[in-house]
N, CA, C, O and the ligand as a Tripos MOL2 file, in Angstrom:
@<TRIPOS>MOLECULE
protein
  289   287    73     0     0
PROTEIN
NO_CHARGES

@<TRIPOS>ATOM
      1 N         108.5510  110.7300   96.6370 N.3       1 MET1
      2 CA        109.7050  110.7440   97.5350 C.3       1 MET1
      3 C         110.3730  109.3790   97.5450 C.2       1 MET1
      4 O         111.6000  109.2850   97.4930 O.2       1 MET1
      5 N         109.5770  108.3240   97.6130 N.am      2 LEU2
      6 CA        110.1610  106.9940   97.7010 C.3       2 LEU2
      7 C         110.6780  106.5190   96.3410 C.2       2 LEU2
      8 O         111.4580  105.5690   96.2780 O.2       2 LEU2
      9 N         110.2530  107.1690   95.2540 N.am      3 LYS3
     10 CA        110.6310  106.6860   93.9240 C.3       3 LYS3
     11 C         112.1230  106.8170   93.6630 C.2       3 LYS3
     12 O         112.7250  105.9270   93.0620 O.2       3 LYS3
     13 N         112.7420  107.9420   94.1170 N.am      4 GLN4
     14 CA        114.1880  108.0650   93.9030 C.3       4 GLN4
     15 C         114.9600  107.6660   95.1410 C.2       4 GLN4
     16 O         116.1490  107.9650   95.2520 O.2       4 GLN4
     17 N         114.3070  106.9980   96.0700 N.am      5 ALA5
     18 CA        114.9840  106.6390   97.3160 C.3       5 ALA5
     19 C         115.9240  105.4600   97.0920 C.2       5 ALA5
     20 O         115.7170  104.6430   96.1950 O.2       5 ALA5
     21 N         116.9530  105.3900   97.9180 N.am      6 CYS6
     22 CA        117.8880  104.2700   97.8470 C.3       6 CYS6
     23 C         117.2670  103.0320   98.4920 C.2       6 CYS6
     24 O         116.1830  103.0950   99.0720 O.2       6 CYS6
     25 N         117.9710  101.9120   98.3790 N.am      7 LEU7
     26 CA        117.4430  100.6500   98.9000 C.3       7 LEU7
     27 C         117.1580  100.7450  100.3980 C.2       7 LEU7
     28 O         116.1350  100.2570  100.8760 O.2       7 LEU7
     29 N         118.0790  101.3840  101.1370 N.am      8 LEU8
     30 CA        117.9160  101.5220  102.5860 C.3       8 LEU8
     31 C         116.6280  102.2680  102.9160 C.2       8 LEU8
     32 O         115.8500  101.8390  103.7680 O.2       8 LEU8
     33 N         116.4100  103.4050  102.2240 N.am      9 CYS9
     34 CA        115.1920  104.1930  102.4450 C.3       9 CYS9
     35 C         113.9530  103.3740  102.0990 C.2       9 CYS9
     36 O         112.9440  103.4370  102.8020 O.2       9 CYS9
     37 N         114.0330  102.6020  101.0080 N.am     10 LYS10
     38 CA        112.8740  101.8160  100.5790 C.3      10 LYS10
     39 C         112.5430  100.7310  101.6010 C.2      10 LYS10
     40 O         111.3750  100.4880  101.9050 O.2      10 LYS10
     41 N         113.5870  100.0790  102.1320 N.am     11 ILE11
     42 CA        113.3590   99.0090  103.1180 C.3      11 ILE11
     43 C         112.7400   99.5970  104.3760 C.2      11 ILE11
     44 O         111.7580   99.0680  104.8960 O.2      11 ILE11
     45 N         113.3180  100.6970  104.8680 N.am     12 VAL12
     46 CA        112.7870  101.3520  106.0710 C.3      12 VAL12
     47 C         111.3370  101.7710  105.8430 C.2      12 VAL12
     48 O         110.4770  101.5610  106.6970 O.2      12 VAL12
     49 N         111.0770  102.3730  104.6610 N.am     13 GLY13
     50 CA        109.7180  102.8010  104.3350 C.3      13 GLY13
     51 C         108.7640  101.6260  104.2580 C.2      13 GLY13
     52 O         107.6450  101.6950  104.7680 O.2      13 GLY13
     53 N         109.2030  100.5420  103.6200 N.am     14 ALA14
     54 CA        108.3390   99.3730  103.4420 C.3      14 ALA14
     55 C         107.9770   98.7550  104.7850 C.2      14 ALA14
     56 O         106.8290   98.3690  105.0040 O.2      14 ALA14
     57 N         108.9610   98.6580  105.6940 N.am     15 ILE15
     58 CA        108.6950   98.0580  107.0060 C.3      15 ILE15
     59 C         107.7260   98.9370  107.7970 C.2      15 ILE15
     60 O         106.8250   98.4340  108.4680 O.2      15 ILE15
     61 N         107.9220  100.2690  107.7100 N.am     16 ALA16
     62 CA        107.0160  101.1870  108.4130 C.3      16 ALA16
     63 C         105.6020  101.0580  107.8510 C.2      16 ALA16
     64 O         104.6260  101.1210  108.5980 O.2      16 ALA16
     65 N         105.4920  100.8760  106.5230 N.am     17 ILE17
     66 CA        104.1700  100.7260  105.8920 C.3      17 ILE17
     67 C         103.5070   99.4400  106.3840 C.2      17 ILE17
     68 O         102.3150   99.4240  106.6890 O.2      17 ILE17
     69 N         104.2950   98.3580  106.4570 N.am     18 ILE18
     70 CA        103.7510   97.0880  106.9640 C.3      18 ILE18
     71 C         103.1960   97.2930  108.3700 C.2      18 ILE18
     72 O         102.0910   96.8460  108.6750 O.2      18 ILE18
     73 N         103.9690   97.9740  109.2320 N.am     19 GLY19
     74 CA        103.5230   98.2340  110.5950 C.3      19 GLY19
     75 C         102.2560   99.0680  110.6190 C.2      19 GLY19
     76 O         101.3310   98.7870  111.3800 O.2      19 GLY19
     77 N         102.2190  100.0990  109.7780 N.am     20 ALA20
     78 CA        101.0570  100.9890  109.7450 C.3      20 ALA20
     79 C          99.8250  100.2480  109.2370 C.2      20 ALA20
     80 O          98.7380  100.3950  109.7940 O.2      20 ALA20
     81 N          99.9930   99.4500  108.1760 N.am     21 LEU21
     82 CA         98.8580   98.6980  107.6300 C.3      21 LEU21
     83 C          98.3490   97.6830  108.6480 C.2      21 LEU21
     84 O          97.1450   97.4510  108.7570 O.2      21 LEU21
     85 N          99.2800   97.0780  109.3920 N.am     22 ASN22
     86 CA         98.8600   96.1070  110.4060 C.3      22 ASN22
     87 C          97.9870   96.7710  111.4700 C.2      22 ASN22
     88 O          96.9660   96.2230  111.8840 O.2      22 ASN22
     89 N          98.4120   97.9730  111.9070 N.am     23 TRP23
     90 CA         97.5930   98.7030  112.8800 C.3      23 TRP23
     91 C          96.2430   99.0730  112.2840 C.2      23 TRP23
     92 O          95.2190   99.0310  112.9650 O.2      23 TRP23
     93 N          96.2530   99.4370  110.9960 N.am     24 GLY24
     94 CA         94.9990   99.7760  110.3150 C.3      24 GLY24
     95 C          94.0470   98.5920  110.2970 C.2      24 GLY24
     96 O          92.8460   98.7380  110.5250 O.2      24 GLY24
     97 N          94.6090   97.4000  110.0180 N.am     25 LEU25
     98 CA         93.7810   96.1870  109.9910 C.3      25 LEU25
     99 C          93.2120   95.8760  111.3700 C.2      25 LEU25
    100 O          92.0660   95.4450  111.4970 O.2      25 LEU25
    101 N          94.0370   96.1030  112.4180 N.am     26 ILE26
    102 CA         93.5640   95.8700  113.7860 C.3      26 ILE26
    103 C          92.3640   96.7780  114.0710 C.2      26 ILE26
    104 O          91.3650   96.3410  114.6410 O.2      26 ILE26
    105 N          92.4760   98.0470  113.6670 N.am     27 ALA27
    106 CA         91.3970   99.0060  113.9080 C.3      27 ALA27
    107 C          90.1640   98.6730  113.0750 C.2      27 ALA27
    108 O          89.0390   98.7430  113.5680 O.2      27 ALA27
    109 N          90.3780   98.3080  111.8070 N.am     28 ALA28
    110 CA         89.2560   98.1450  110.8870 C.3      28 ALA28
    111 C          88.5130   96.8270  111.1090 C.2      28 ALA28
    112 O          87.2910   96.8200  111.2520 O.2      28 ALA28
    113 N          89.2480   95.7150  111.1370 N.am     29 ILE29
    114 CA         88.5590   94.4220  111.2030 C.3      29 ILE29
    115 C          89.0900   93.5380  112.3260 C.2      29 ILE29
    116 O          88.8760   92.3260  112.3310 O.2      29 ILE29
    117 N          89.7930   94.1670  113.2880 N.am     30 ASN30
    118 CA         90.3070   93.4410  114.4490 C.3      30 ASN30
    119 C          91.1860   92.2570  114.0430 C.2      30 ASN30
    120 O          91.1560   91.2010  114.6760 O.2      30 ASN30
    121 N          91.9710   92.4510  112.9740 N.am     31 LEU31
    122 CA         92.8670   91.3950  112.5080 C.3      31 LEU31
    123 C          94.3120   91.8600  112.6460 C.2      31 LEU31
    124 O          94.7130   92.8560  112.0450 O.2      31 LEU31
    125 N          95.0860   91.1330  113.4420 N.am     32 ASN32
    126 CA         96.5250   91.3930  113.5280 C.3      32 ASN32
    127 C          97.2120   90.4340  112.5620 C.2      32 ASN32
    128 O          97.4710   89.2760  112.8920 O.2      32 ASN32
    129 N          97.5040   90.9380  111.3590 N.am     33 LEU33
    130 CA         98.0280   90.0780  110.2950 C.3      33 LEU33
    131 C          99.3890   89.4890  110.6550 C.2      33 LEU33
    132 O          99.6880   88.3440  110.3160 O.2      33 LEU33
    133 N         100.2180   90.2890  111.3520 N.am     34 VAL34
    134 CA        101.5500   89.7980  111.7310 C.3      34 VAL34
    135 C         101.4160   88.5810  112.6430 C.2      34 VAL34
    136 O         102.0910   87.5700  112.4490 O.2      34 VAL34
    137 N         100.5270   88.6900  113.6510 N.am     35 GLU35
    138 CA        100.3320   87.5630  114.5670 C.3      35 GLU35
    139 C          99.6030   86.4130  113.8730 C.2      35 GLU35
    140 O          99.8280   85.2440  114.1860 O.2      35 GLU35
    141 N          98.7310   86.7590  112.9290 N.am     36 GLN36
    142 CA         98.0150   85.7360  112.1670 C.3      36 GLN36
    143 C          98.9950   84.8800  111.3680 C.2      36 GLN36
    144 O          98.8590   83.6580  111.3050 O.2      36 GLN36
    145 N          99.9760   85.5320  110.7630 N.am     37 VAL37
    146 CA        100.9230   84.8360  109.8830 C.3      37 VAL37
    147 C         102.0310   84.1830  110.7010 C.2      37 VAL37
    148 O         102.3960   83.0370  110.4410 O.2      37 VAL37
    149 N         102.5700   84.8970  111.6850 N.am     38 LEU38
    150 CA        103.7580   84.4180  112.3880 C.3      38 LEU38
    151 C         103.4610   83.8290  113.7680 C.2      38 LEU38
    152 O         104.3340   83.2160  114.3820 O.2      38 LEU38
    153 N         102.2350   84.0110  114.2530 N.am     39 GLY39
    154 CA        101.8610   83.4590  115.5500 C.3      39 GLY39
    155 C         102.0250   84.4910  116.6560 C.2      39 GLY39
    156 O         102.9940   85.2500  116.6560 O.2      39 GLY39
    157 N         101.0780   84.5270  117.6090 N.am     40 ALA40
    158 CA        101.1300   85.4930  118.6970 C.3      40 ALA40
    159 C         102.2390   85.1190  119.6770 C.2      40 ALA40
    160 O         102.3490   83.9670  120.0960 O.2      40 ALA40
    161 N         103.0510   86.1010  120.0310 N.am     41 GLY41
    162 CA        104.0700   85.8890  121.0500 C.3      41 GLY41
    163 C         105.2840   85.0950  120.5900 C.2      41 GLY41
    164 O         106.1130   84.7080  121.4140 O.2      41 GLY41
    165 N         105.4050   84.8470  119.2940 N.am     42 THR42
    166 CA        106.5690   84.1050  118.7990 C.3      42 THR42
    167 C         107.7480   85.0580  118.5960 C.2      42 THR42
    168 O         107.5870   86.2770  118.5400 O.2      42 THR42
    169 N         108.9320   84.4630  118.4890 N.am     43 THR43
    170 CA        110.1250   85.2720  118.2490 C.3      43 THR43
    171 C         110.0130   86.0140  116.9230 C.2      43 THR43
    172 O         110.4110   87.1750  116.8250 O.2      43 THR43
    173 N         109.4700   85.3480  115.8970 N.am     44 ALA44
    174 CA        109.3420   85.9710  114.5710 C.3      44 ALA44
    175 C         108.4750   87.2260  114.6430 C.2      44 ALA44
    176 O         108.7940   88.2510  114.0410 O.2      44 ALA44
    177 N         107.3600   87.1300  115.3980 N.am     45 THR45
    178 CA        106.4780   88.2880  115.5600 C.3      45 THR45
    179 C         107.2080   89.4180  116.2800 C.2      45 THR45
    180 O         107.0980   90.5870  115.9080 O.2      45 THR45
    181 N         107.9530   89.0450  117.3130 N.am     46 ARG46
    182 CA        108.7470   90.0530  118.0440 C.3      46 ARG46
    183 C         109.7400   90.7370  117.1410 C.2      46 ARG46
    184 O         109.9280   91.9510  117.2210 O.2      46 ARG46
    185 N         110.3890   89.9530  116.2650 N.am     47 VAL47
    186 CA        111.3750   90.5170  115.3400 C.3      47 VAL47
    187 C         110.7040   91.5270  114.4090 C.2      47 VAL47
    188 O         111.2410   92.6070  114.1650 O.2      47 VAL47
    189 N         109.5120   91.1660  113.8840 N.am     48 VAL48
    190 CA        108.7940   92.0830  112.9890 C.3      48 VAL48
    191 C         108.4430   93.3640  113.7330 C.2      48 VAL48
    192 O         108.6700   94.4610  113.2220 O.2      48 VAL48
    193 N         107.8840   93.2340  114.9470 N.am     49 TYR49
    194 CA        107.5420   94.4230  115.7370 C.3      49 TYR49
    195 C         108.7960   95.2590  116.0120 C.2      49 TYR49
    196 O         108.7570   96.4890  115.9700 O.2      49 TYR49
    197 N         109.9070   94.5700  116.2930 N.am     50 GLY50
    198 CA        111.1610   95.2730  116.5340 C.3      50 GLY50
    199 C         111.6150   96.0510  115.3040 C.2      50 GLY50
    200 O         112.0650   97.1920  115.4060 O.2      50 GLY50
    201 N         111.4880   95.4060  114.1250 N.am     51 LEU51
    202 CA        111.8790   96.0690  112.8790 C.3      51 LEU51
    203 C         110.9930   97.2800  112.6030 C.2      51 LEU51
    204 O         111.4730   98.3170  112.1450 O.2      51 LEU51
    205 N         109.6900   97.1430  112.8860 N.am     52 VAL52
    206 CA        108.7710   98.2680  112.6990 C.3      52 VAL52
    207 C         109.1810   99.4200  113.6160 C.2      52 VAL52
    208 O         109.1790  100.5830  113.2120 O.2      52 VAL52
    209 N         109.5290   99.0780  114.8530 N.am     53 GLY53
    210 CA        109.9840  100.1060  115.7930 C.3      53 GLY53
    211 C         111.2570  100.7740  115.3260 C.2      53 GLY53
    212 O         111.3950  101.9950  115.3980 O.2      53 GLY53
    213 N         112.1920   99.9580  114.8430 N.am     54 LEU54
    214 CA        113.4570  100.5130  114.3660 C.3      54 LEU54
    215 C         113.2500  101.4120  113.1590 C.2      54 LEU54
    216 O         113.8770  102.4660  113.0540 O.2      54 LEU54
    217 N         112.3710  101.0010  112.2420 N.am     55 SER55
    218 CA        112.1310  101.8350  111.0610 C.3      55 SER55
    219 C         111.4280  103.1220  111.4630 C.2      55 SER55
    220 O         111.6230  104.1620  110.8340 O.2      55 SER55
    221 N         110.6020  103.0560  112.5220 N.am     56 GLY56
    222 CA        109.9890  104.2730  113.0460 C.3      56 GLY56
    223 C         111.0520  105.2380  113.5620 C.2      56 GLY56
    224 O         110.9920  106.4420  113.3150 O.2      56 GLY56
    225 N         112.0300  104.6820  114.2860 N.am     57 ILE57
    226 CA        113.1250  105.5140  114.7940 C.3      57 ILE57
    227 C         113.9320  106.0850  113.6260 C.2      57 ILE57
    228 O         114.3040  107.2580  113.6300 O.2      57 ILE57
    229 N         114.2000  105.2270  112.6150 N.am     58 ALA58
    230 CA        114.9720  105.6740  111.4520 C.3      58 ALA58
    231 C         114.2460  106.8030  110.7200 C.2      58 ALA58
    232 O         114.8770  107.7690  110.2910 O.2      58 ALA58
    233 N         112.9190  106.6870  110.5760 N.am     59 LEU59
    234 CA        112.1480  107.7370  109.9020 C.3      59 LEU59
    235 C         112.1490  109.0190  110.7270 C.2      59 LEU59
    236 O         112.2310  110.1220  110.1880 O.2      59 LEU59
    237 N         112.0560  108.8520  112.0510 N.am     60 LEU60
    238 CA        112.0970  110.0140  112.9380 C.3      60 LEU60
    239 C         113.4370  110.7400  112.7790 C.2      60 LEU60
    240 O         113.4770  111.9610  112.6290 O.2      60 LEU60
    241 N         114.5290  109.9740  112.8140 N.am     61 VAL61
    242 CA        115.8650  110.5540  112.6630 C.3      61 VAL61
    243 C         115.9980  111.2200  111.2940 C.2      61 VAL61
    244 O         116.6670  112.2440  111.1610 O.2      61 VAL61
    245 N         115.3510  110.6290  110.2610 N.am     62 SER62
    246 CA        115.4790  111.1510  108.9020 C.3      62 SER62
    247 C         114.8480  112.5370  108.7550 C.2      62 SER62
    248 O         115.1270  113.2370  107.7820 O.2      62 SER62
    249 N         113.9960  112.9450  109.7150 N.am     63 TYR63
    250 CA        113.4630  114.3030  109.6790 C.3      63 TYR63
    251 C         114.5460  115.3280  110.0040 C.2      63 TYR63
    252 O         114.4570  116.4920  109.6110 O.2      63 TYR63
    253 N         115.5720  114.8750  110.7280 N.am     64 PHE64
    254 CA        116.5790  115.8080  111.2180 C.3      64 PHE64
    255 C         117.9130  115.6790  110.5040 C.2      64 PHE64
    256 O         118.7620  116.5650  110.6030 O.2      64 PHE64
    257 N         118.1040  114.5640  109.7750 N.am     65 THR65
    258 CA        119.3770  114.3520  109.1130 C.3      65 THR65
    259 C         119.1530  113.6780  107.7630 C.2      65 THR65
    260 O         118.0440  113.2360  107.4670 O.2      65 THR65
    261 N         120.2010  113.5980  106.9420 N.am     66 VAL66
    262 CA        120.0590  112.9690  105.6420 C.3      66 VAL66
    263 C         120.4030  111.4880  105.7370 C.2      66 VAL66
    264 O         121.0920  111.0550  106.6620 O.2      66 VAL66
    265 N         119.9140  110.7180  104.7670 N.am     67 CYS67
    266 CA        120.2030  109.2960  104.7090 C.3      67 CYS67
    267 C         121.6890  109.0990  104.4190 C.2      67 CYS67
    268 O         122.2210  109.7300  103.5060 O.2      67 CYS67
    269 N         122.3760  108.2310  105.1810 N.am     68 PRO68
    270 CA        123.8040  108.0250  104.9390 C.3      68 PRO68
    271 C         124.0750  107.3650  103.5900 C.2      68 PRO68
    272 O         125.1830  107.4710  103.0640 O.2      68 PRO68
    273 N         123.0820  106.6890  103.0260 N.am     69 ALA69
    274 CA        123.3020  105.9850  101.7560 C.3      69 ALA69
    275 C         123.0440  106.8810  100.5510 C.2      69 ALA69
    276 O         123.8580  106.9140   99.6280 O.2      69 ALA69
    277 N         121.9120  107.6190  100.5400 N.am     70 CYS70
    278 CA        121.5670  108.3820   99.3270 C.3      70 CYS70
    279 C         121.6010  109.8860   99.5640 C.2      70 CYS70
    280 O         121.3520  110.6530   98.6340 O.2      70 CYS70
    281 N         121.8990  110.3270  100.7750 N.am     71 LYS71
    282 CA        122.0390  111.7540  101.1200 C.3      71 LYS71
    283 C         120.7370  112.5420  100.8900 C.2      71 LYS71
    284 O         120.7730  113.7350  100.5900 O.2      71 LYS71
    285 N         119.5880  111.8630  101.0340 N.am     72 LYS72
    286 CA        118.3200  112.5830  100.8730 C.3      72 LYS72
    287 C         117.6050  112.7210  102.2150 C.2      72 LYS72
    288 O         116.5200  113.3000  102.2800 O.2      72 LYS72
    289 ZN        118.5020  106.6740  101.3390 Zn       73 ZN73
@<TRIPOS>BOND
     1     1     2 1
     2     2     3 1
     3     3     4 2
     4     3     5 am
     5     5     6 1
     6     6     7 1
     7     7     8 2
     8     7     9 am
     9     9    10 1
    10    10    11 1
    11    11    12 2
    12    11    13 am
    13    13    14 1
    14    14    15 1
    15    15    16 2
    16    15    17 am
    17    17    18 1
    18    18    19 1
    19    19    20 2
    20    19    21 am
    21    21    22 1
    22    22    23 1
    23    23    24 2
    24    23    25 am
    25    25    26 1
    26    26    27 1
    27    27    28 2
    28    27    29 am
    29    29    30 1
    30    30    31 1
    31    31    32 2
    32    31    33 am
    33    33    34 1
    34    34    35 1
    35    35    36 2
    36    35    37 am
    37    37    38 1
    38    38    39 1
    39    39    40 2
    40    39    41 am
    41    41    42 1
    42    42    43 1
    43    43    44 2
    44    43    45 am
    45    45    46 1
    46    46    47 1
    47    47    48 2
    48    47    49 am
    49    49    50 1
    50    50    51 1
    51    51    52 2
    52    51    53 am
    53    53    54 1
    54    54    55 1
    55    55    56 2
    56    55    57 am
    57    57    58 1
    58    58    59 1
    59    59    60 2
    60    59    61 am
    61    61    62 1
    62    62    63 1
    63    63    64 2
    64    63    65 am
    65    65    66 1
    66    66    67 1
    67    67    68 2
    68    67    69 am
    69    69    70 1
    70    70    71 1
    71    71    72 2
    72    71    73 am
    73    73    74 1
    74    74    75 1
    75    75    76 2
    76    75    77 am
    77    77    78 1
    78    78    79 1
    79    79    80 2
    80    79    81 am
    81    81    82 1
    82    82    83 1
    83    83    84 2
    84    83    85 am
    85    85    86 1
    86    86    87 1
    87    87    88 2
    88    87    89 am
    89    89    90 1
    90    90    91 1
    91    91    92 2
    92    91    93 am
    93    93    94 1
    94    94    95 1
    95    95    96 2
    96    95    97 am
    97    97    98 1
    98    98    99 1
    99    99   100 2
   100    99   101 am
   101   101   102 1
   102   102   103 1
   103   103   104 2
   104   103   105 am
   105   105   106 1
   106   106   107 1
   107   107   108 2
   108   107   109 am
   109   109   110 1
   110   110   111 1
   111   111   112 2
   112   111   113 am
   113   113   114 1
   114   114   115 1
   115   115   116 2
   116   115   117 am
   117   117   118 1
   118   118   119 1
   119   119   120 2
   120   119   121 am
   121   121   122 1
   122   122   123 1
   123   123   124 2
   124   123   125 am
   125   125   126 1
   126   126   127 1
   127   127   128 2
   128   127   129 am
   129   129   130 1
   130   130   131 1
   131   131   132 2
   132   131   133 am
   133   133   134 1
   134   134   135 1
   135   135   136 2
   136   135   137 am
   137   137   138 1
   138   138   139 1
   139   139   140 2
   140   139   141 am
   141   141   142 1
   142   142   143 1
   143   143   144 2
   144   143   145 am
   145   145   146 1
   146   146   147 1
   147   147   148 2
   148   147   149 am
   149   149   150 1
   150   150   151 1
   151   151   152 2
   152   151   153 am
   153   153   154 1
   154   154   155 1
   155   155   156 2
   156   155   157 am
   157   157   158 1
   158   158   159 1
   159   159   160 2
   160   159   161 am
   161   161   162 1
   162   162   163 1
   163   163   164 2
   164   163   165 am
   165   165   166 1
   166   166   167 1
   167   167   168 2
   168   167   169 am
   169   169   170 1
   170   170   171 1
   171   171   172 2
   172   171   173 am
   173   173   174 1
   174   174   175 1
   175   175   176 2
   176   175   177 am
   177   177   178 1
   178   178   179 1
   179   179   180 2
   180   179   181 am
   181   181   182 1
   182   182   183 1
   183   183   184 2
   184   183   185 am
   185   185   186 1
   186   186   187 1
   187   187   188 2
   188   187   189 am
   189   189   190 1
   190   190   191 1
   191   191   192 2
   192   191   193 am
   193   193   194 1
   194   194   195 1
   195   195   196 2
   196   195   197 am
   197   197   198 1
   198   198   199 1
   199   199   200 2
   200   199   201 am
   201   201   202 1
   202   202   203 1
   203   203   204 2
   204   203   205 am
   205   205   206 1
   206   206   207 1
   207   207   208 2
   208   207   209 am
   209   209   210 1
   210   210   211 1
   211   211   212 2
   212   211   213 am
   213   213   214 1
   214   214   215 1
   215   215   216 2
   216   215   217 am
   217   217   218 1
   218   218   219 1
   219   219   220 2
   220   219   221 am
   221   221   222 1
   222   222   223 1
   223   223   224 2
   224   223   225 am
   225   225   226 1
   226   226   227 1
   227   227   228 2
   228   227   229 am
   229   229   230 1
   230   230   231 1
   231   231   232 2
   232   231   233 am
   233   233   234 1
   234   234   235 1
   235   235   236 2
   236   235   237 am
   237   237   238 1
   238   238   239 1
   239   239   240 2
   240   239   241 am
   241   241   242 1
   242   242   243 1
   243   243   244 2
   244   243   245 am
   245   245   246 1
   246   246   247 1
   247   247   248 2
   248   247   249 am
   249   249   250 1
   250   250   251 1
   251   251   252 2
   252   251   253 am
   253   253   254 1
   254   254   255 1
   255   255   256 2
   256   255   257 am
   257   257   258 1
   258   258   259 1
   259   259   260 2
   260   259   261 am
   261   261   262 1
   262   262   263 1
   263   263   264 2
   264   263   265 am
   265   265   266 1
   266   266   267 1
   267   267   268 2
   268   267   269 am
   269   269   270 1
   270   270   271 1
   271   271   272 2
   272   271   273 am
   273   273   274 1
   274   274   275 1
   275   275   276 2
   276   275   277 am
   277   277   278 1
   278   278   279 1
   279   279   280 2
   280   279   281 am
   281   281   282 1
   282   282   283 1
   283   283   284 2
   284   283   285 am
   285   285   286 1
   286   286   287 1
   287   287   288 2
@<TRIPOS>SUBSTRUCTURE
     1 MET1         2 RESIDUE 1 A MET
     2 LEU2         6 RESIDUE 1 A LEU
     3 LYS3        10 RESIDUE 1 A LYS
     4 GLN4        14 RESIDUE 1 A GLN
     5 ALA5        18 RESIDUE 1 A ALA
     6 CYS6        22 RESIDUE 1 A CYS
     7 LEU7        26 RESIDUE 1 A LEU
     8 LEU8        30 RESIDUE 1 A LEU
     9 CYS9        34 RESIDUE 1 A CYS
    10 LYS10       38 RESIDUE 1 A LYS
    11 ILE11       42 RESIDUE 1 A ILE
    12 VAL12       46 RESIDUE 1 A VAL
    13 GLY13       50 RESIDUE 1 A GLY
    14 ALA14       54 RESIDUE 1 A ALA
    15 ILE15       58 RESIDUE 1 A ILE
    16 ALA16       62 RESIDUE 1 A ALA
    17 ILE17       66 RESIDUE 1 A ILE
    18 ILE18       70 RESIDUE 1 A ILE
    19 GLY19       74 RESIDUE 1 A GLY
    20 ALA20       78 RESIDUE 1 A ALA
    21 LEU21       82 RESIDUE 1 A LEU
    22 ASN22       86 RESIDUE 1 A ASN
    23 TRP23       90 RESIDUE 1 A TRP
    24 GLY24       94 RESIDUE 1 A GLY
    25 LEU25       98 RESIDUE 1 A LEU
    26 ILE26      102 RESIDUE 1 A ILE
    27 ALA27      106 RESIDUE 1 A ALA
    28 ALA28      110 RESIDUE 1 A ALA
    29 ILE29      114 RESIDUE 1 A ILE
    30 ASN30      118 RESIDUE 1 A ASN
    31 LEU31      122 RESIDUE 1 A LEU
    32 ASN32      126 RESIDUE 1 A ASN
    33 LEU33      130 RESIDUE 1 A LEU
    34 VAL34      134 RESIDUE 1 A VAL
    35 GLU35      138 RESIDUE 1 A GLU
    36 GLN36      142 RESIDUE 1 A GLN
    37 VAL37      146 RESIDUE 1 A VAL
    38 LEU38      150 RESIDUE 1 A LEU
    39 GLY39      154 RESIDUE 1 A GLY
    40 ALA40      158 RESIDUE 1 A ALA
    41 GLY41      162 RESIDUE 1 A GLY
    42 THR42      166 RESIDUE 1 A THR
    43 THR43      170 RESIDUE 1 A THR
    44 ALA44      174 RESIDUE 1 A ALA
    45 THR45      178 RESIDUE 1 A THR
    46 ARG46      182 RESIDUE 1 A ARG
    47 VAL47      186 RESIDUE 1 A VAL
    48 VAL48      190 RESIDUE 1 A VAL
    49 TYR49      194 RESIDUE 1 A TYR
    50 GLY50      198 RESIDUE 1 A GLY
    51 LEU51      202 RESIDUE 1 A LEU
    52 VAL52      206 RESIDUE 1 A VAL
    53 GLY53      210 RESIDUE 1 A GLY
    54 LEU54      214 RESIDUE 1 A LEU
    55 SER55      218 RESIDUE 1 A SER
    56 GLY56      222 RESIDUE 1 A GLY
    57 ILE57      226 RESIDUE 1 A ILE
    58 ALA58      230 RESIDUE 1 A ALA
    59 LEU59      234 RESIDUE 1 A LEU
    60 LEU60      238 RESIDUE 1 A LEU
    61 VAL61      242 RESIDUE 1 A VAL
    62 SER62      246 RESIDUE 1 A SER
    63 TYR63      250 RESIDUE 1 A TYR
    64 PHE64      254 RESIDUE 1 A PHE
    65 THR65      258 RESIDUE 1 A THR
    66 VAL66      262 RESIDUE 1 A VAL
    67 CYS67      266 RESIDUE 1 A CYS
    68 PRO68      270 RESIDUE 1 A PRO
    69 ALA69      274 RESIDUE 1 A ALA
    70 CYS70      278 RESIDUE 1 A CYS
    71 LYS71      282 RESIDUE 1 A LYS
    72 LYS72      286 RESIDUE 1 A LYS
    73 ZN73       289 GROUP 0 **** ****
């Protein structure tokens, strides 16, 4: 599905994957990689969490409508 996706779909997918993997790491080895790299409670960390949330919303919306860029 992601192979023929447009850049927008790939970016949204990649950010969602980063968020999902981060949660997986928290569960598996109690490591929050985003906070490890960007610092806990920093603006950069907030931005990443915000982007993960936005990509979650974008993926949710994509179940009901097509991508405006690639029409998939
Ligand atoms: Zn697309």
